[in-house]
N, CA, C and O atoms as CSV, one atom per row, in Angstrom:
chain,resi,resn,atom,element,x,y,z
A,1,MET,N,N,262.828,58.944,116.638
A,1,MET,CA,C,261.593,59.463,116.118
A,1,MET,C,C,261.490,59.247,114.610
A,1,MET,O,O,260.380,59.144,114.088
A,2,THR,N,N,262.596,59.176,113.907
A,2,THR,CA,C,262.592,58.948,112.471
A,2,THR,C,C,262.088,57.548,112.148
A,2,THR,O,O,261.372,57.353,111.166
A,3,LYS,N,N,262.459,56.579,112.971
A,3,LYS,CA,C,262.016,55.206,112.745
A,3,LYS,C,C,260.498,55.110,112.889
A,3,LYS,O,O,259.843,54.409,112.118
A,4,SER,N,N,259.946,55.804,113.865
A,4,SER,CA,C,258.500,55.807,114.081
A,4,SER,C,C,257.782,56.460,112.895
A,4,SER,O,O,256.745,55.977,112.440
A,5,ARG,N,N,258.345,57.550,112.412
A,5,ARG,CA,C,257.729,58.241,111.265
A,5,ARG,C,C,257.789,57.372,110.008
A,5,ARG,O,O,256.822,57.326,109.247
A,6,ASN,N,N,258.894,56.694,109.782
A,6,ASN,CA,C,259.021,55.807,108.629
A,6,ASN,C,C,258.004,54.672,108.690
A,6,ASN,O,O,257.443,54.273,107.670
A,7,THR,N,N,257.776,54.162,109.888
A,7,THR,CA,C,256.792,53.101,110.071
A,7,THR,C,C,255.386,53.586,109.736
A,7,THR,O,O,254.613,52.873,109.097
A,8,ILE,N,N,255.061,54.798,110.168
A,8,ILE,CA,C,253.740,55.362,109.881
A,8,ILE,C,C,253.573,55.608,108.385
A,8,ILE,O,O,252.513,55.318,107.830
A,9,VAL,N,N,254.596,56.134,107.727
A,9,VAL,CA,C,254.536,56.387,106.285
A,9,VAL,C,C,254.384,55.072,105.524
A,9,VAL,O,O,253.584,54.984,104.592
A,10,LEU,N,N,255.135,54.063,105.910
A,10,LEU,CA,C,255.051,52.759,105.259
A,10,LEU,C,C,253.669,52.138,105.443
A,10,LEU,O,O,253.105,51.587,104.498
A,11,ALA,N,N,253.123,52.223,106.654
A,11,ALA,CA,C,251.791,51.681,106.923
A,11,ALA,C,C,250.733,52.415,106.104
A,11,ALA,O,O,249.801,51.787,105.600
A,12,THR,N,N,250.861,53.722,105.965
A,12,THR,CA,C,249.914,54.500,105.174
A,12,THR,C,C,249.974,54.100,103.704
A,12,THR,O,O,248.938,53.932,103.060
A,13,ILE,N,N,251.170,53.951,103.180
A,13,ILE,CA,C,251.331,53.535,101.781
A,13,ILE,C,C,250.727,52.149,101.557
A,13,ILE,O,O,250.053,51.925,100.551
A,14,LEU,N,N,250.959,51.234,102.471
A,14,LEU,CA,C,250.405,49.884,102.342
A,14,LEU,C,C,248.883,49.904,102.378
A,14,LEU,O,O,248.240,49.182,101.617
A,15,LEU,N,N,248.298,50.720,103.251
A,15,LEU,CA,C,246.839,50.818,103.319
A,15,LEU,C,C,246.254,51.401,102.043
A,15,LEU,O,O,245.209,50.949,101.576
A,16,VAL,N,N,246.918,52.402,101.476
A,16,VAL,CA,C,246.447,52.998,100.221
A,16,VAL,C,C,246.514,51.974,99.094
A,16,VAL,O,O,245.574,51.861,98.307
A,17,LEU,N,N,247.599,51.237,99.008
A,17,LEU,CA,C,247.719,50.212,97.976
A,17,LEU,C,C,246.690,49.096,98.156
A,17,LEU,O,O,246.142,48.587,97.178
A,18,LEU,N,N,246.436,48.727,99.390
A,18,LEU,CA,C,245.441,47.701,99.660
A,18,LEU,C,C,244.050,48.177,99.269
A,18,LEU,O,O,243.282,47.430,98.664
A,19,ALA,N,N,243.729,49.407,99.608
A,19,ALA,CA,C,242.419,49.965,99.260
A,19,ALA,C,C,242.267,50.088,97.749
A,19,ALA,O,O,241.171,49.885,97.227
A,20,ALA,N,N,243.328,50.412,97.046
A,20,ALA,CA,C,243.266,50.535,95.588
A,20,ALA,C,C,243.069,49.172,94.933
A,20,ALA,O,O,242.490,49.089,93.850
A,21,GLY,N,N,243.533,48.125,95.560
A,21,GLY,CA,C,243.408,46.793,94.986
A,21,GLY,C,C,242.094,46.112,95.292
A,21,GLY,O,O,241.866,44.992,94.835
A,22,CYS,N,N,241.230,46.749,96.046
A,22,CYS,CA,C,239.959,46.133,96.433
A,22,CYS,C,C,238.831,46.447,95.468
A,22,CYS,O,O,237.665,46.381,95.857
A,23,GLY,N,N,239.133,46.782,94.245
A,23,GLY,CA,C,238.102,47.124,93.274
A,23,GLY,C,C,237.403,45.919,92.688
A,23,GLY,O,O,236.353,46.081,92.067
A,24,GLY,N,N,237.927,44.726,92.852
A,24,GLY,CA,C,237.294,43.530,92.342
A,24,GLY,C,C,237.580,43.260,90.875
A,24,GLY,O,O,237.092,42.270,90.330
A,25,GLY,N,N,238.355,44.111,90.224
A,25,GLY,CA,C,238.716,43.882,88.838
A,25,GLY,C,C,237.625,44.191,87.840
A,25,GLY,O,O,237.747,43.813,86.675
A,26,ARG,N,N,236.595,44.841,88.233
A,26,ARG,CA,C,235.522,45.189,87.298
A,26,ARG,C,C,235.970,46.360,86.458
A,26,ARG,O,O,236.418,47.376,86.990
A,27,SER,N,N,235.853,46.228,85.152
A,27,SER,CA,C,236.314,47.281,84.266
A,27,SER,C,C,235.170,48.047,83.614
A,27,SER,O,O,235.417,49.094,83.016
A,28,SER,N,N,233.951,47.580,83.701
A,28,SER,CA,C,232.837,48.300,83.091
A,28,SER,C,C,232.065,49.041,84.164
A,28,SER,O,O,231.739,48.480,85.210
A,29,HIS,N,N,231.778,50.301,83.897
A,29,HIS,CA,C,231.032,51.130,84.827
A,29,HIS,C,C,229.737,51.530,84.146
A,29,HIS,O,O,229.744,51.903,82.973
A,30,THR,N,N,228.629,51.459,84.862
A,30,THR,CA,C,227.332,51.738,84.254
A,30,THR,C,C,226.804,53.113,84.599
A,30,THR,O,O,225.801,53.539,84.026
A,31,GLY,N,N,227.434,53.815,85.505
A,31,GLY,CA,C,226.964,55.134,85.881
A,31,GLY,C,C,226.219,55.084,87.202
A,31,GLY,O,O,225.909,54.013,87.723
A,32,ALA,N,N,225.942,56.254,87.724
A,32,ALA,CA,C,225.309,56.345,89.037
A,32,ALA,C,C,223.837,55.958,88.962
A,32,ALA,O,O,223.125,56.370,88.047
A,33,GLY,N,N,223.397,55.180,89.911
A,33,GLY,CA,C,221.985,54.853,90.025
A,33,GLY,C,C,221.505,53.723,89.151
A,33,GLY,O,O,220.321,53.389,89.192
A,34,THR,N,N,222.369,53.119,88.363
A,34,THR,CA,C,221.928,52.012,87.522
A,34,THR,C,C,222.431,50.709,88.114
A,34,THR,O,O,223.463,50.672,88.783
A,35,SER,N,N,221.699,49.657,87.864
A,35,SER,CA,C,222.056,48.359,88.403
A,35,SER,C,C,222.242,47.376,87.259
A,35,SER,O,O,221.428,47.314,86.337
A,36,THR,N,N,223.331,46.603,87.331
A,36,THR,CA,C,223.573,45.599,86.304
A,36,THR,C,C,223.143,44.216,86.763
A,36,THR,O,O,223.287,43.246,86.019
A,37,ALA,N,N,222.618,44.114,87.978
A,37,ALA,CA,C,222.212,42.816,88.504
A,37,ALA,C,C,220.984,42.315,87.752
A,37,ALA,O,O,220.029,43.058,87.526
A,38,ALA,N,N,221.027,41.068,87.377
A,38,ALA,CA,C,219.911,40.449,86.683
A,38,ALA,C,C,219.533,39.177,87.425
A,38,ALA,O,O,220.327,38.628,88.190
A,39,SER,N,N,218.337,38.726,87.196
A,39,SER,CA,C,217.927,37.485,87.832
A,39,SER,C,C,218.687,36.324,87.198
A,39,SER,O,O,219.044,36.385,86.021
A,40,PRO,N,N,218.930,35.288,87.955
A,40,PRO,CA,C,219.666,34.151,87.409
A,40,PRO,C,C,218.863,33.466,86.307
A,40,PRO,O,O,217.635,33.406,86.378
A,41,PRO,N,N,219.544,32.957,85.302
A,41,PRO,CA,C,218.832,32.287,84.218
A,41,PRO,C,C,218.204,30.978,84.685
A,41,PRO,O,O,218.722,30.314,85.583
A,42,GLN,N,N,217.096,30.620,84.071
A,42,GLN,CA,C,216.438,29.345,84.361
A,42,GLN,C,C,217.059,28.288,83.450
A,42,GLN,O,O,216.779,28.245,82.252
A,43,LEU,N,N,217.891,27.449,84.021
A,43,LEU,CA,C,218.615,26.440,83.248
A,43,LEU,C,C,217.826,25.140,83.214
A,43,LEU,O,O,217.237,24.719,84.209
A,44,GLU,N,N,217.831,24.523,82.053
A,44,GLU,CA,C,217.104,23.269,81.878
A,44,GLU,C,C,218.015,22.092,81.566
A,44,GLU,O,O,217.560,20.949,81.514
A,45,SER,N,N,219.307,22.367,81.358
A,45,SER,CA,C,220.224,21.268,81.060
A,45,SER,C,C,221.634,21.641,81.510
A,45,SER,O,O,221.930,22.806,81.776
A,46,ILE,N,N,222.475,20.651,81.586
A,46,ILE,CA,C,223.877,20.867,81.943
A,46,ILE,C,C,224.570,21.683,80.863
A,46,ILE,O,O,225.450,22.488,81.170
A,47,ARG,N,N,224.197,21.494,79.621
A,47,ARG,CA,C,224.792,22.239,78.504
A,47,ARG,C,C,224.547,23.742,78.664
A,47,ARG,O,O,225.446,24.544,78.414
A,48,GLN,N,N,223.344,24.123,79.078
A,48,GLN,CA,C,223.045,25.537,79.306
A,48,GLN,C,C,223.878,26.094,80.459
A,48,GLN,O,O,224.357,27.226,80.394
A,49,LEU,N,N,224.046,25.300,81.507
A,49,LEU,CA,C,224.883,25.708,82.624
A,49,LEU,C,C,226.329,25.904,82.174
A,49,LEU,O,O,226.974,26.884,82.547
A,50,GLN,N,N,226.823,24.985,81.387
A,50,GLN,CA,C,228.198,25.064,80.898
A,50,GLN,C,C,228.389,26.297,80.014
A,50,GLN,O,O,229.402,26.987,80.131
A,51,THR,N,N,227.444,26.577,79.145
A,51,THR,CA,C,227.529,27.738,78.265
A,51,THR,C,C,227.493,29.037,79.068
A,51,THR,O,O,228.271,29.953,78.803
A,52,ALA,N,N,226.592,29.117,80.048
A,52,ALA,CA,C,226.493,30.316,80.885
A,52,ALA,C,C,227.767,30.509,81.704
A,52,ALA,O,O,228.238,31.637,81.850
A,53,PHE,N,N,228.324,29.439,82.232
A,53,PHE,CA,C,229.545,29.510,83.030
A,53,PHE,C,C,230.718,29.981,82.176
A,53,PHE,O,O,231.488,30.842,82.602
A,54,ASN,N,N,230.858,29.425,80.978
A,54,ASN,CA,C,231.972,29.775,80.106
A,54,ASN,C,C,231.851,31.184,79.535
A,54,ASN,O,O,232.868,31.823,79.264
A,55,SER,N,N,230.630,31.680,79.346
A,55,SER,CA,C,230.461,33.012,78.765
A,55,SER,C,C,230.838,34.113,79.748
A,55,SER,O,O,231.115,35.238,79.330
A,56,ALA,N,N,230.854,33.819,81.026
A,56,ALA,CA,C,231.202,34.805,82.047
A,56,ALA,C,C,232.591,34.522,82.611
A,56,ALA,O,O,232.794,34.584,83.824
A,57,SER,N,N,233.542,34.212,81.742
A,57,SER,CA,C,234.866,33.789,82.203
A,57,SER,C,C,235.666,34.908,82.865
A,57,SER,O,O,236.602,34.615,83.608
A,58,ARG,N,N,235.339,36.160,82.628
A,58,ARG,CA,C,236.092,37.268,83.215
A,58,ARG,C,C,235.444,37.801,84.484
A,58,ARG,O,O,235.935,38.772,85.060
A,59,GLU,N,N,234.356,37.191,84.932
A,59,GLU,CA,C,233.659,37.631,86.128
A,59,GLU,C,C,233.931,36.650,87.267
A,59,GLU,O,O,234.146,35.461,87.030
A,60,PRO,N,N,233.923,37.147,88.495
A,60,PRO,CA,C,234.096,36.239,89.625
A,60,PRO,C,C,232.927,35.245,89.702
A,60,PRO,O,O,231.778,35.618,89.465
A,61,THR,N,N,233.221,33.999,90.030
A,61,THR,CA,C,232.201,32.972,90.053
A,61,THR,C,C,232.230,32.255,91.405
A,61,THR,O,O,233.293,31.884,91.903
A,62,LEU,N,N,231.066,32.073,91.976
A,62,LEU,CA,C,230.952,31.342,93.224
A,62,LEU,C,C,230.358,29.967,92.907
A,62,LEU,O,O,229.271,29.867,92.338
A,63,VAL,N,N,231.074,28.925,93.276
A,63,VAL,CA,C,230.612,27.561,93.059
A,63,VAL,C,C,230.366,26.949,94.433
A,63,VAL,O,O,231.269,26.888,95.267
A,64,VAL,N,N,229.141,26.500,94.658
A,64,VAL,CA,C,228.764,25.925,95.951
A,64,VAL,C,C,228.460,24.451,95.742
A,64,VAL,O,O,227.612,24.095,94.924
A,65,LEU,N,N,229.147,23.604,96.475
A,65,LEU,CA,C,228.908,22.175,96.409
A,65,LEU,C,C,228.255,21.749,97.714
A,65,LEU,O,O,228.762,22.042,98.797
A,66,ILE,N,N,227.128,21.056,97.605
A,66,ILE,CA,C,226.394,20.617,98.776
A,66,ILE,C,C,226.277,19.092,98.745
A,66,ILE,O,O,225.815,18.510,97.763
A,67,ALA,N,N,226.697,18.468,99.821
A,67,ALA,CA,C,226.621,17.009,99.917
A,67,ALA,C,C,225.621,16.646,101.008
A,67,ALA,O,O,225.527,17.350,102.013
A,68,PRO,N,N,224.869,15.552,100.825
A,68,PRO,CA,C,223.871,15.166,101.815
A,68,PRO,C,C,224.466,14.650,103.124
A,68,PRO,O,O,223.758,14.575,104.129
A,69,THR,N,N,225.730,14.299,103.133
A,69,THR,CA,C,226.343,13.797,104.377
A,69,THR,C,C,227.546,14.606,104.768
A,69,THR,O,O,228.178,14.321,105.785
């Protein structure tokens, strides 16, 4: 019965650690009811895209590549 209890305790600890690590690494909090989402910028050149990409270096970035074939 001790082995079963140790397994349950270990599984609980692992789940707690996993849940604690799912924060996404965001360090700024805006408070309840506020939204930080903004519309995407209207880019007119590759330079603007590069500047926008580099300025958000600490945020998660999704890059989608689409090929015609």
